[in-house]
C-alpha positions in Angstrom: -56.8 -2.3 -12.4 -58.6 1.0 -11.8 -62.0 0.3 -13.6 -64.4 -2.0 -11.8 -65.2 -5.3 -13.5 -68.3 -7.4 -13.7 -69.2 -10.5 -15.6 -72.5 -11.9 -17.0 -72.5 -15.7 -17.3 -75.0 -17.1 -19.8 -76.4 -20.4 -18.5 -80.1 -20.4 -19.8 -79.7 -23.2 -22.4 -82.1 -26.1 -22.5 -79.3 -28.7 -22.6 -81.2 -31.0 -24.9 -78.2 -32.5 -26.6 -76.7 -33.8 -23.3 -79.8 -36.1 -22.8 -79.5 -35.6 -19.1 -81.8 -34.8 -16.2 -79.0 -32.4 -15.1 -78.4 -29.1 -16.9 -75.3 -29.3 -19.1 -73.4 -26.5 -17.3 -73.5 -28.6 -14.1 -71.6 -31.5 -15.7 -68.1 -31.7 -14.4 -64.8 -31.2 -16.1 -61.7 -31.9 -14.0 -63.9 -32.6 -10.9 -66.0 -29.4 -10.9 -68.9 -28.1 -12.8 -68.5 -26.0 -15.9 -70.5 -23.3 -14.2 -68.0 -23.3 -11.3 -65.1 -23.0 -13.8 -66.7 -19.9 -15.3 -67.5 -18.3 -12.0 -63.9 -18.9 -10.9 -62.6 -17.3 -14.1 -64.7 -14.2 -13.5 -63.4 -13.9 -10.0 -59.8 -14.5 -11.1 -59.9 -11.3 -13.2 -61.3 -9.2 -10.4 -65.0 -9.2 -11.2 -66.8 -7.8 -8.2 -70.3 -8.4 -9.6 -71.2 -11.7 -11.3 -74.6 -12.3 -12.8 -75.7 -15.7 -13.9 -78.5 -15.7 -16.5 -80.8 -18.8 -16.2 -84.0 -19.9 -17.7 -87.1 -20.4 -15.6 -86.8 -24.2 -16.0 -83.1 -24.3 -14.9 -83.8 -24.7 -11.2 -80.7 -26.8 -10.7 -78.5 -24.1 -12.4 -80.1 -21.4 -10.3 -79.5 -23.3 -7.1 -75.9 -24.0 -8.1 -75.3 -20.4 -9.1 -76.7 -19.2 -5.8 -74.5 -21.6 -3.9 -71.5 -20.1 -5.8 -72.5 -16.7 -4.6 -73.6 -15.4 -8.0 -76.5 -12.9 -8.6 -79.4 -14.3 -10.7 -81.2 -13.0 -13.7 -83.9 -14.9 -15.5 -84.3 -15.0 -19.3 -87.7 -16.3 -20.4 -88.3 -17.0 -23.2 -84.9 -17.5 -24.7 -84.7 -15.2 -27.7 -80.9 -15.1 -28.3 -77.7 -14.0 -26.7 -78.5 -10.3 -26.8 -81.8 -11.0 -25.1 -79.9 -13.0 -22.5 -77.5 -10.3 -21.7 -80.3 -7.7 -21.5 -81.9 -9.9 -18.8 -79.0 -9.1 -16.6 -79.4 -5.3 -16.9 -81.4 -4.9 -13.7 -78.9 -6.9 -11.7 -76.2 -4.5 -12.8 -78.1 -1.3 -12.0 -75.7 1.1 -10.3 -72.6 -0.6 -11.7 -70.4 1.7 -13.8 -67.5 -0.4 -14.8 -66.6 -2.9 -17.6 -68.6 -6.0 -18.2 -67.5 -9.3 -19.8 -70.0 -11.8 -21.2 -68.9 -15.4 -20.5 -70.5 -18.7 -21.2 -71.1 -21.4 -18.6 -70.5 -24.2 -21.1 -67.0 -23.0 -22.0 -64.9 -24.1 -19.0 -61.3 -24.0 -20.3 -60.7 -20.3 -20.7 -57.7 -19.2 -18.6 -57.2 -16.1 -16.5 -54.5 -14.5 -18.8 -56.9 -14.8 -21.8 -59.8 -13.2 -19.9 -57.3 -10.5 -18.7 -56.4 -9.5 -22.2 -60.0 -8.9 -23.1 -60.4 -6.4 -20.2 -56.9 -5.0 -20.8 -57.9 -4.2 -24.4 -60.6 -1.9 -23.0 -58.2 -0.1 -20.8 -56.0 0.4 -23.9 -58.6 2.3 -25.8 -61.1 -0.2 -27.2 -64.7 0.4 -26.5 -65.8 -3.2 -27.2 -63.4 -6.2 -27.4 -64.2 -9.7 -28.7 -62.3 -12.9 -28.0 -61.5 -14.7 -31.3 -59.8 -17.9 -32.3 -58.6 -19.7 -35.4 -60.1 -23.2 -35.6 -58.9 -26.0 -37.9 -62.4 -26.0 -39.4 -64.2 -22.6 -39.2 -67.4 -24.2 -40.4 -70.5 -22.6 -38.8 -68.6 -20.2 -36.5 -69.3 -16.5 -36.8 -66.4 -14.7 -38.5 -64.6 -11.7 -37.1 -64.1 -9.2 -39.9 -61.1 -7.0 -39.2 -59.1 -4.2 -40.8 -55.6 -3.9 -39.2 -56.2 -4.0 -35.5 -59.8 -2.9 -35.8 -62.8 -5.2 -35.6 -65.3 -4.1 -38.2 -68.1 -6.6 -37.7 -69.1 -10.1 -36.5 -70.9 -12.0 -39.3 -72.8 -15.2 -38.6 -71.9 -18.0 -41.0 -75.4 -18.2 -42.3 -75.3 -14.5 -43.1 -71.8 -14.5 -44.5 -70.6 -14.0 -48.1 -68.2 -16.4 -49.6 -65.4 -13.9 -49.1 -66.3 -13.5 -45.4 -66.5 -17.3 -45.0 -62.9 -17.5 -46.1 -61.9 -15.5 -43.0 -60.3 -17.8 -40.4 -60.6 -15.6 -37.3 -63.8 -16.8 -35.6 -66.0 -15.6 -32.8 -65.8 -17.3 -29.4 -68.8 -15.4 -28.1 -66.8 -13.8 -25.2 -66.8 -10.0 -25.4 -66.5 -7.0 -23.1 -67.5 -3.4 -23.0 -68.4 -0.8 -20.5 -71.8 -1.3 -18.9 -73.1 1.9 -20.4 -71.9 1.1 -24.0 -73.1 -2.5 -23.8 -76.7 -1.8 -22.8 -77.0 1.3 -25.0 -76.1 -0.9 -28.0 -78.3 -3.8 -26.8 -81.3 -1.6 -26.8 -80.8 -1.2 -30.6 -80.4 -4.8 -31.5 -83.2 -6.3 -33.7 -84.0 -9.9 -34.8 -84.0 -9.4 -38.6 -81.8 -12.4 -39.4 -82.0 -16.0 -40.5 -82.8 -17.3 -37.0 -85.1 -14.6 -35.9 -83.0 -14.1 -32.8 -81.4 -11.1 -31.0 -77.6 -11.5 -31.6 -75.2 -10.1 -29.1 -72.7 -9.9 -31.9 -74.7 -7.1 -33.5 -73.5 -4.7 -30.9 -70.1 -4.4 -32.6 -71.5 -2.7 -35.6 -73.9 -0.7 -33.5 -71.2 0.7 -31.3 -69.0 1.4 -34.4 -71.9 3.4 -35.8 -72.0 5.3 -32.6 -68.4 6.3 -33.2 -66.9 3.7 -30.8 -63.8 1.5 -31.4 -63.9 -2.3 -31.6 -61.0 -4.7 -31.4 -60.4 -8.5 -31.3 -57.9 -10.5 -29.2 -57.1 -14.1 -29.7 -57.2 -17.4 -27.8 -56.4 -21.0 -28.7 -59.2 -23.2 -30.1 -58.9 -25.5 -27.1 -59.5 -22.7 -24.6 -62.8 -21.6 -26.1 -64.1 -25.1 -26.7 -67.9 -25.1 -25.9 -69.7 -28.2 -24.6 -73.1 -29.1 -25.9 -73.1 -32.9 -25.9 -71.5 -35.9 -24.2 -68.8 -36.2 -26.9 -68.0 -32.4 -26.4 -67.7 -33.1 -22.7 -65.3 -35.9 -23.3 -63.2 -33.6 -25.5 -63.1 -30.9 -22.9 -62.1 -33.4 -20.2 -59.3 -34.7 -22.4 -58.1 -31.2 -23.1 -58.1 -30.3 -19.4 -56.2 -33.5 -18.5 -53.6 -32.9 -21.2 -53.1 -29.3 -19.9 -52.6 -30.6 -16.3 -50.2 -33.4 -17.4 -48.0 -31.0 -19.3 -47.9 -28.5 -16.4 -47.1 -31.2 -13.9 -44.2 -32.4 -15.9 -43.0 -28.9 -16.6 -43.0 -28.3 -12.8 -40.7 -31.3 -12.2 -43.2 -34.1 -11.5 -42.5 -37.5 -13.0 -45.5 -39.1 -14.7 -44.6 -42.7 -15.7 -47.5 -42.9 -18.1 -49.0 -39.4 -18.6 -52.0 -40.6 -20.7 -53.3 -42.7 -17.8 -52.8 -40.1 -15.0 -56.0 -38.2 -14.2 -56.1 -34.9 -12.3 -58.7 -32.7 -10.7 -59.0 -28.9 -11.0 -57.2 -28.4 -7.6 -54.6 -31.2 -7.7 -51.2 -30.0 -6.3 -48.1 -32.0 -6.8 -44.6 -30.8 -5.8 -41.5 -31.4 -7.9 -39.7 -34.8 -7.7 -42.9 -36.6 -6.9 -43.1 -39.8 -8.9 -46.6 -40.8 -10.2 -47.1 -44.3 -11.7 -49.5 -45.4 -14.4 -53.3 -45.4 -13.9 -53.4 -43.0 -11.0 -56.5 -41.0 -10.4 -56.5 -37.8 -8.4 -59.9 -36.8 -7.2 -60.6 -33.3 -5.8 -58.6 -32.1 -2.8 -55.2 -33.9 -3.2 -51.8 -32.5 -2.3 -48.6 -34.5 -2.9 -45.3 -33.4 -1.4 -41.9 -33.8 -3.1 -40.2 -37.2 -3.3 -43.5 -39.0 -2.7 -44.1 -42.1 -4.8 -47.6 -43.0 -6.0 -47.4 -46.5 -7.5 -49.7 -47.6 -10.3 -53.5 -48.1 -10.0 -54.2 -45.8 -7.0 -57.2 -43.5 -6.4 -56.8 -40.5 -4.1 -59.3 -37.9 -3.0 -59.3 -35.3 -0.2 -55.8 -36.5 0.8 -52.5 -35.0 1.6 -49.3 -37.0 1.0 -46.2 -36.1 2.9 -42.6 -35.8 1.6 -41.2 -39.2 0.7 -44.4 -41.1 1.4 -45.0 -44.4 -0.5 -48.5 -45.1 -1.8 -49.8 -48.3 -3.5 -50.0 -50.0 -5.8 -53.7 -50.5 -5.8 -54.4 -48.2 -2.8 -57.5 -46.1 -2.2 -57.1 -43.0 -0.1 -60.4 -41.4 0.7 -61.2 -37.9 2.1 -59.6 -36.9 5.3 -56.5 -39.0 4.9 -53.2 -37.4 5.9 -50.0 -39.4 5.2 -47.1 -37.8 7.0 -43.5 -37.8 5.7 -42.0 -41.2 5.1 -45.3 -43.0 5.8 -46.6 -45.9 3.6 -50.0 -47.2 2.5 -49.2 -50.2 0.4 -51.1 -52.5 -2.0 -54.8 -52.9 -1.4 -54.9 -50.5 1.5 -57.9 -48.2 2.0 -58.0 -45.3 4.3 -60.6 -42.7 5.3 -60.4 -39.8 7.7 -57.1 -41.2 8.9 -54.0 -39.4 10.1 -50.9 -41.6 9.5 -47.8 -40.5 11.4 -44.3 -40.0 10.2 -42.7 -43.3 9.1 -45.7 -45.4 9.9 -46.5 -48.3 7.6 -49.7 -49.9 6.5 -48.2 -52.3 4.0 -51.1 -54.3 2.6 -54.7 -55.5 2.7 -55.9 -53.2 5.4 -58.7 -50.7 6.1 -57.9 -47.8 8.4 -60.8 -45.4 8.9 -61.6 -42.7 11.5 -58.1 -43.2 13.0 -55.0 -41.6 14.2 -51.8 -43.5 13.9 -48.7 -42.1 15.6 -45.1 -42.2 14.3 -43.2 -45.3 13.5 -46.1 -47.7 13.9 -46.5 -50.9 11.9 -50.0 -52.1 10.9 -50.0 -55.7 9.9 -51.7 -57.2 6.8 -55.5 -57.7 7.1 -55.9 -55.2 9.9 -59.1 -53.2 10.0 -60.5 -50.5 12.2 -64.1 -51.4 13.0 -65.2 -47.8 13.0 -69.0 -48.0 12.4 -71.6 -49.5 14.7 -74.5 -49.1 12.3 -75.4 -45.7 13.7 -72.2 -43.7 14.5 -68.6 -43.6 13.6 -66.0 -44.1 16.3 -62.2 -43.4 16.4 -59.2 -45.6 16.8 -56.0 -44.2 18.2 -52.7 -46.0 17.7 -49.7 -44.7 19.5 -46.1 -44.1 18.4 -44.2 -47.3 17.7 -47.1 -49.6 18.2 -47.0 -53.0 16.4 -50.4 -54.3 15.2 -50.3 -58.0 14.2 -51.8 -59.4 11.0 -55.6 -59.9 10.8 -56.3 -57.6 13.8 -59.8 -56.1 14.2 -59.7 -52.9 16.2 -63.2 -52.3 17.5 -63.6 -48.5 18.0 -63.6 -46.6 20.1 -60.3 -48.0 21.2 -56.8 -46.7 22.0 -53.6 -48.7 21.4 -50.8 -47.2 23.6 -47.4 -46.2 22.3 -45.0 -49.2 21.9 -47.9 -51.7 22.4 -47.7 -55.1 20.7 -50.9 -56.8 19.4 -50.7 -60.5 18.6 -52.0 -61.6 15.3 -55.7 -62.4 14.7 -57.0 -60.4 17.7 -60.3 -58.7 18.1 -59.3 -55.8 20.2 -62.3 -54.3 22.1 -60.5 -52.7 25.0 -57.8 -50.1 25.3 -54.2 -51.5 25.3 -51.7 -49.7 27.6 -48.4 -48.5 26.3 -45.8 -51.1 25.9 -48.3 -53.9 26.7 -48.9 -57.2 24.8 -52.5 -57.8 23.8 -53.6 -61.2 22.7 -57.4 -61.5 22.0 -58.1 -64.8 20.3 -59.5 -68.2 21.4 -57.1 -70.7 22.9 -55.8 -73.2 20.3 -57.0 -76.8 20.9 -55.3 -79.8 19.1 -57.4 -83.0 18.8 -55.0 -85.9 17.9 -56.2 -88.2 15.1 -59.3 -86.2 14.4 -58.4 -85.3 10.8 -57.6 -88.9 9.9 -60.9 -90.1 11.3 -62.8 -87.3 9.5 -61.2 -87.9 6.1 -61.8 -91.7 6.3 -65.5 -91.2 7.2 -66.1 -88.7 4.4 -64.4 -90.9 1.8 -66.6 -93.8 2.8 -69.7 -91.7 2.6 -68.8 -90.4 -0.9 -68.1 -93.9 -2.1 -71.6 -95.1 -1.1 -73.2 -92.2 -3.1 -71.2 -93.0 -6.3 
């Protein structure tokens, strides 16, 4: 790649159809915003300059774009796509490479597809448009071609019956050199049915200037735009299907693919086995041979080789399960490092903790990590045995090989290899239950 690349991301829409206080491009697909998807796409093809075009009212979009490291251009009022791209002209002053126009509400375009748009320019095209063939062309603009040349883009409202019969449609994505793009944009007018300045007009303008135009193709799913909640659901479903297929192709077992949900950055190695109804939030890494049983939710977690998780486990951010470790049914962890071979079999909460290797955490054990103001850490050494229904009041350290009797409230450090028993002494009162039951039955009889 010798020519520099830039991208203009259009994000100035009013988002009215989403019926949300949040701008539509900030709604997530696969665990991250559509705007973040598009910014990542631009970076993945080597764009060194990325300009996000926002409206004056899109303060949330502007803040998100700035947080993503994008340059900002403001389009006000919104007079069409050509007008939006022109708003970015100043932000690209001094840039002399190729520019792609992307859309912040189109999150599923993949890197190879965007690459072919830029590659077409390097292969002799002066302007390249990304097209697709939908099942129902409907109101999409049509790409009118002759051989490998693109002659024009015709909006459906402006098209003749013959042009409407064309199946190759416009995705909106296009690229040209900065010089050609803005030279053509300066000549765009709004003499059309909507009274807007169409970016698509630059194809004919550039051709009239003796330039060459071409079209490249993508799948309909990739260029799916999101304008409403139903659209958002369709995009999420398409993303999930893509991730499921790739996981299985990479050697991951999905016991019920339709109920397994991924995030944009989920990483699962081959021979991992994922049960039904498992949700991967952002930041999850699963090593080979790990088994995630049904009905688990994982986020910000790494699962070591051969680890066993669930069923019905919730692993929260900061959890690290080492090789061969276990977090069983109804176990919740948070910011916890669980050592190799250690087991938390069931009904426990382990948070802000470090558990060594080969430890056993009994049922009903909790780390009492929060005092109402601050979080405190619990450390459990290698080979320690924590009895059932233990409450470990942090900060506290349980030494290697220590043994905690069941039902204890542990408030002090336990030395290595020591036994800790922290519960009230049992007292048996002979005959008390018989006397109590007799008295209560007599009392009940008087009331009836």
